[in-house]
C-alpha positions, 0 to 999 in steps of 0.5 A: 520071090519073098515078101518081107515087112520092115518094123519101122524104127519110129514105131514104139518098141513095145508094139513089136510083139503084136506087129509080129504076131499079126504078120505071122498070120499072113502070107508074108515071109519075113519081118525085118528089124533095124539097128540105127543109132539112138533108135533100137538094138537089132539083136533084142528086137530080133529076139522079141520078134522070134519069140512072138512068132512061130513061122516068120523068118526074122531078118536083121537089117543091119548091125553096124560092124563098128559097134559089134565085136565079131565074137560077141555078135556070133554068140548072140546070133548063135543063141537066136539060131539055136532057139529058132532054127531056120528063122534068122537072117543076119545083116551086117553093114558099115554103119553110117560113118557120121554116127560111128564117129559120134560114138568113137567107133569109126574104123580106119578101113570100113571095108576091111572091118566089114570083110573081116567081121563077116568072114569071122562071124560066118566061121564061128557060126560054123563051129570053127576055131578062129584066129585072125589078126587082120587090119581091123579085127583081132581074134586069137583062137576063139570058138563058140561052145554052142554053135548052131546046127543050122547057121543063119545066113549072113548078109551084107548091107551095102551100097557102093561098088567096092562094098557090093563086090565084097558082099558077093565075095564073102557074104551069103546075101546083100541088103540094099536100101530103100528107093532104088529104081529097078534099073539101078538094082540090076546094075548093082546086082551085076556088081555083086557078081555072086554065083549060086544062092546069093540072096538079094534083099531090097527095102522099099517104102510102102503106102497104099492110099489116095494121099500117098504123095503127101504121106511119102514126100518126107520119106522121099526127101530123106532117102534122096539125100542118102542115095544122092538122087533127086526126090522124084527119082526115089522109087516107092511102092505107093498109090493104089493097091495095084500101083503098089503091087506093080512096083513090088513086082518090078523089083522082083523082076529086076532080080531081087530075091526078097522085097521088104516093104517099109510101111509108113503111117499111123496104121502101118499094117493096114498098108501091108494087108492092102498090098497082099490083097493086090498081090 
């Protein structure tokens, strides 16, 4: 059971080094960085966080496959893995399709693109020469000159049933979004159908304080639309330290390997410290 913290996309990028250094001195296992259109790039964020810390694993959650050529993505990941062995986890997803259309990157088959991207990136990171003429990806005899001795795990950031099954088949882990109830998580983990050491990462909003309801209302409304549920059904680690820690434990008990909390508010790390004291 791992505990991670998400560096929220709305935080100023220049605050990432100090944020990462503070977490590096706690019991937290991971720091997760995001890549959402218009906000920030995950590779540069991951490089910054890794350089600022000595212990934390840094997770990328997630790079959209339509925006990343598999060869270039493998080159970037390999650099980070060689510079910081054993401290990187690479998430790849479909990307928000409306955003992908905005930049002219929407794929004809998002499912094929994700599968071909993950399989080719993993092979390249293993040092293999890759030739693939797929439905969405075309690579002709390419390889990394400097593959990492310890390839980072590649995870799929997905939600829908067919994508979950794809993740179980070709990825080393699955990243699930904020707001999912433990019962739904159990069902989704069954849908992944993976065996062995397949890591399941679940994000969850975090706010520890008496005013949690007010503070989290906007986040619940935004996530409800994405998950297609009512706002009151969006699960959050919120309330007293004991209430927030109980929700985190419930996610672990549902089968999640890594719970990555996404603190909300002007002083995000204060909520993490309160959570850690309760855990």
